[in-house]
Structures are given as structure tokens and as C-alpha cells.
NUVEX-777048 format. One line per field, with one value per residue (C-alpha): residue number from 0; residue in one letter; x, y, z. Coordinates in steps of 0.1 Angstrom, whole numbers, plus 5000, padded with zeros to 4 digits. Each point is the difference from the previous one (the first is absolute). Last residue first. Layout:
NUVEX-777048
num = (NUM; ...)
residuo = (A; ...)
px = (X; ...)
py = (Y; ...)
pz = (Z; ...)
***
This chain:
NUVEX-777048
num = (238; 237; 236; 235; 234; 233; 232; 231; 230; 229; 228; 227; 226; 225; 224; 223; 222; 221; 220; 219; 218; 217; 216; 215; 214; 213; 212; 211; 210; 209; 208; 207; 206; 205; 204; 203; 202; 201; 200; 199; 198; 197; 196; 195; 194; 193; 192; 191; 190; 189; 188; 187; 186; 185; 184; 183; 182; 181; 180; 179; 178; 177; 176; 175; 174; 173; 172; 171; 170; 169; 168; 167; 166; 165; 164; 163; 162; 161; 160; 159; 158; 157; 156; 155; 154; 153; 152; 151; 150; 149; 148; 147; 146; 145; 144; 143; 142; 141; 140; 139; 138; 137; 136; 135; 134; 133; 132; 131; 130; 129; 128; 127; 126; 125; 124; 123; 122; 121; 120; 119; 118; 117; 116; 115; 114; 113; 112; 111; 110; 109; 108; 107; 106; 105; 104; 103; 102; 101; 100; 99; 98; 97; 96; 95; 94; 93; 92; 91; 90; 89; 88; 87; 86; 85; 84; 83; 82; 81; 80; 79; 78; 77; 76; 75; 74; 73; 72; 71; 70; 69; 68; 67; 66; 65; 64; 63; 62; 61; 60; 59; 58; 57; 56; 55; 54; 53; 52; 51; 50; 49; 48; 47; 46; 45; 44; 43; 42; 41; 40; 39; 38; 37; 36; 35; 34; 33; 32; 31; 30; 29; 28; 27; 26; 25; 24; 23; 22; 21; 20; 19; 18; 17; 16; 15; 14; 13; 12; 11; 10; 9; 8; 7; 6; 5; 4; 3; 2; 1; 0)
residuo = (N; Y; E; D; C; I; D; K; A; S; C; N; E; D; I; C; F; Q; H; P; D; A; D; E; V; T; L; Q; G; E; L; R; Q; V; K; E; E; L; S; E; V; L; K; K; L; T; C; I; E; M; K; I; P; D; P; M; R; V; Q; D; L; Q; D; C; P; N; V; R; E; G; R; T; K; V; V; K; G; P; N; G; I; V; T; S; D; E; P; V; E; Q; L; V; L; A; N; A; A; I; R; S; N; N; G; V; K; F; P; G; L; V; K; A; G; S; G; I; M; V; N; D; G; I; T; P; H; R; K; G; H; E; K; G; T; G; G; L; T; V; G; H; Y; I; T; V; N; D; G; I; E; C; T; E; G; I; V; V; G; M; G; H; D; I; F; L; G; K; G; I; K; A; G; P; H; I; E; I; G; T; L; G; R; S; L; Q; S; V; F; R; A; L; F; F; R; K; K; N; Y; L; W; H; G; L; R; H; F; F; L; A; Y; F; C; P; Y; L; F; V; E; V; N; R; K; I; A; P; D; R; E; R; I; V; K; I; Q; E; K; V; Y; S; M)
px = (0565; 4995; 5007; 5031; 5015; 4999; 5016; 5030; 5005; 5027; 5018; 5018; 4998; 5018; 4998; 4961; 4991; 4991; 4979; 4969; 5004; 4971; 4983; 4971; 4997; 4992; 5020; 4989; 4981; 5032; 5017; 4971; 5001; 5038; 4996; 4977; 5020; 5030; 4982; 4985; 5036; 5011; 4973; 5007; 5037; 4993; 4972; 5027; 5029; 4970; 4998; 5036; 5005; 4965; 4993; 4996; 4973; 5013; 5029; 4981; 5020; 4976; 5022; 5031; 4996; 5003; 4984; 5014; 4978; 5017; 4972; 5018; 5029; 5011; 5036; 5005; 5016; 5016; 4981; 4970; 4985; 5014; 4981; 5012; 4998; 5034; 5020; 5015; 5037; 5008; 5002; 4967; 4982; 4962; 4989; 4978; 4994; 5026; 4986; 5011; 4995; 5039; 5021; 5015; 5039; 5027; 5027; 4987; 4970; 4967; 4982; 4966; 4982; 4976; 4991; 5024; 4984; 5019; 4995; 5034; 5027; 5016; 5035; 5013; 5025; 5037; 5019; 5034; 5019; 4992; 4983; 4973; 4961; 4996; 4965; 4972; 4979; 4962; 4988; 4973; 4987; 5017; 4988; 5023; 4988; 5036; 5028; 5019; 5039; 5012; 5042; 5002; 4968; 4963; 4984; 4964; 4991; 4974; 4993; 4961; 4994; 5036; 4993; 5025; 4988; 5035; 5031; 5019; 5039; 5012; 5034; 4985; 4980; 4969; 4986; 4967; 4989; 4991; 5021; 5026; 5005; 5005; 5029; 5012; 4998; 5019; 5026; 5006; 5002; 5025; 5022; 5002; 5010; 5004; 4986; 4974; 4996; 4993; 4972; 4988; 5000; 4981; 4976; 4995; 4988; 4971; 4993; 4996; 4982; 4968; 5007; 4986; 4970; 4990; 5013; 4973; 4977; 5000; 4981; 4970; 4978; 5025; 4987; 4992; 5037; 5015; 4991; 4997; 5033; 5018; 4993; 5006; 5031; 5008; 4989; 5024; 5026; 4992; 4999)
py = (2507; 4981; 4967; 5015; 5017; 4966; 4981; 5022; 5003; 4973; 5022; 4977; 5029; 5023; 5020; 5014; 5030; 5013; 4964; 5014; 5025; 5024; 5025; 4970; 5010; 5038; 5033; 5033; 5010; 4986; 5027; 5029; 4991; 5002; 5036; 5013; 4984; 5023; 5028; 4995; 4991; 5036; 5015; 4989; 5010; 5035; 5003; 4985; 5028; 5028; 4984; 5005; 5033; 5014; 5037; 5027; 5013; 5001; 5027; 5026; 5032; 5015; 5033; 4986; 4972; 5026; 4980; 4990; 4973; 4968; 4982; 4998; 4983; 4975; 4998; 4970; 5003; 4975; 4996; 5017; 5027; 5031; 5024; 5019; 5033; 4998; 4972; 4983; 4990; 4965; 4995; 5004; 4988; 5011; 4999; 5027; 5005; 5018; 5027; 5020; 5029; 5009; 4969; 4981; 4996; 4980; 4995; 4974; 4995; 5012; 4987; 5007; 5000; 5030; 5007; 5017; 5028; 5016; 5030; 5012; 4970; 4979; 4992; 4971; 4993; 4987; 5027; 5001; 4975; 4969; 4981; 4983; 5003; 5036; 5018; 5018; 4982; 5014; 4991; 5033; 5012; 5016; 5027; 5016; 5039; 5002; 4975; 4979; 4989; 4975; 4997; 5004; 4976; 5009; 4982; 5007; 4980; 5024; 5029; 5003; 5011; 5012; 5026; 5014; 5030; 5011; 4980; 4980; 4989; 4972; 5014; 5011; 4960; 5003; 4979; 5005; 4995; 5035; 5012; 4974; 4996; 5037; 4998; 4971; 5025; 5034; 4972; 4989; 5035; 5010; 4967; 5009; 5036; 4998; 5030; 4978; 4980; 5033; 5012; 4967; 5001; 5037; 4984; 4967; 5017; 5021; 4964; 4984; 5023; 5007; 4962; 4992; 5023; 5017; 5035; 4998; 5000; 5037; 4998; 4990; 4964; 4979; 4963; 5003; 4995; 5007; 5036; 5008; 4988; 5014; 5038; 5000; 4991; 5024; 5030; 4985; 4996; 5034; 5014)
pz = (6295; 5031; 4988; 4977; 5029; 5025; 4970; 4997; 5037; 5000; 4978; 4967; 4977; 5020; 5033; 4990; 5008; 4968; 4995; 5000; 4977; 5007; 4971; 5004; 5035; 4990; 5000; 4985; 5036; 5020; 4975; 5012; 5034; 5003; 4983; 5026; 5033; 4982; 5000; 5037; 5013; 4981; 5016; 5034; 4998; 4991; 5028; 5021; 4988; 5006; 5036; 5006; 4985; 5023; 4988; 5025; 5013; 5039; 4999; 4987; 5006; 4967; 4992; 5012; 4973; 4973; 4971; 4963; 4986; 4986; 5016; 5033; 4994; 5021; 5018; 5020; 5040; 5009; 5025; 4989; 4982; 4972; 4979; 4973; 4983; 4992; 5002; 5030; 5004; 5023; 5034; 5012; 5029; 5006; 5037; 4990; 4960; 4982; 4977; 4963; 4991; 4991; 4996; 5032; 4989; 5011; 5025; 5022; 5025; 5003; 5029; 5004; 5038; 4996; 4961; 4978; 4976; 4973; 4985; 4991; 4993; 5028; 4995; 5021; 5023; 4995; 4978; 5006; 5031; 4998; 5032; 4985; 4994; 5011; 5013; 4991; 5032; 5006; 5036; 5001; 4967; 4970; 4977; 4973; 4982; 4989; 4998; 5024; 4994; 5029; 4998; 5039; 5006; 5011; 5029; 5012; 5036; 5008; 4973; 5010; 4963; 4980; 4974; 4979; 4977; 4988; 4996; 5022; 4994; 5029; 5016; 5031; 5006; 5006; 5029; 5010; 5042; 5002; 5032; 5000; 4965; 4999; 5021; 4982; 4964; 5022; 5015; 4962; 4985; 5030; 4995; 4959; 4999; 4963; 4990; 4987; 5031; 5017; 4973; 5005; 5035; 5003; 4969; 5021; 5027; 4986; 4985; 5028; 5017; 4978; 4997; 5039; 4992; 5028; 4989; 4972; 5022; 5000; 4963; 5018; 4990; 4990; 4995; 4964; 4995; 4962; 4990; 5035; 5010; 4966; 5007; 5036; 4995; 4973; 5017; 5030; 4976; 4987; 5034)
***
């Protein structure tokens, strides 16, 4: 019953679509996390075949694949859930929200830690891929369809493919309170704005330098090859 109460609380906090508590039994993540608890217990008991069997049974039922070796904290909410993949050495903190199509995977065949560690209060948008044995810091957001291949600092936003980290004005926020996947900064646009300002600054400097130069200051023969340059007379004529 404690598990059911926890799921009701989590889902009601983060999904406005739920109208009654009984609807919690219609959410795929409810069953995926329930089966994971069983599979993880079997995995820790070294009953690896049974653990994977439970995991695959859950995958067929919910469309959510969680390896039984993954460590998951309290308050995880997987909205919709279809296509979510969580790898064996992945670690997920408390109060994390994951949307459909997310992959928390590895990048090679090496043994040991090869999947990401997700901090507390992290939100991962639909279709995002987080690949590799690094940490996503607490209170961070990963935008939809982002490809994250390197560590993410706390209180940050990651956007794009490959993912770029964008600080949220240095303000500490809890993205799981906002669940906003739309109003996020655009790192490419920010880079373009920076380049535009740089070009404008250079144009101003060029204009100031041009204003300081006069025709008299210029040497009409500065481009002559030698003293016997054939164009020397023409330069003198038009100077």
C-alpha cells in the first residue's frame, strides 16, 4: 500500500491529466516501477535470469525497459513511458521526471560503470538521449530530443544535438515543479547574437579608422613593385 500511496502522490503532483486516484492503475510507470523493484531484488540476489525475465515481462506490458541492475530513487515519474530505456549501471536520484522515448544508455562494450547518473529533481524531455558514465547534476533540465554526451552541472539546461549546457541565469530552480519543455533558451541563437554584436563592434571600429584617414595620408605608390613601375605615371596623374 505504501508504494500505491507514493505513486498516487507523485502522479498527482506532476500530471494534471489524472482526475481520480484510481487512475494510477492505468499508468504504465506504475507497473514498470513495481516490476523493477522485484527485478532489482532478484538481481541483488544474483538471480540474474529471473531478474531479466521480470524486466522483459515488464517491457512487454508497459513499453518501458528498465534493466534490473539500475538503481532508482524515490519519486520517479515516467510520463507516457513508451520507448524509455534505462541501462544496467544507471543511477537515478529522487523526484526525477522522464518523458517517453528517453534513453539512459552507454556508449561502448566495456564493463563497469557505463551509464549515466541522474541527480535529484532532474527533468528529461521526450526523445532525449543521455549516453555515457557521467553525472547530470541536481535540478537540471534536458530538453526534448537533446543528445547529452558529457557531464551536466547542477541547475543547468541542456539543449540540442549534440547537447549544449545553458545556465539558467545562475538561479536555482526545481524543473520538476515547472515541467516546462518549451520556454528554454536556444544556444544556437545565443551564439548568433554574440557573433552579431561582435561584427557590429568591428564595423564601428572600421568606420572610426576610416574617418581618421584622408586621401593625403595615403601613399599613391604604396603598391608599386619597384621604382620602374609602369603604373607610376598613372598614379601620379590621378593623385
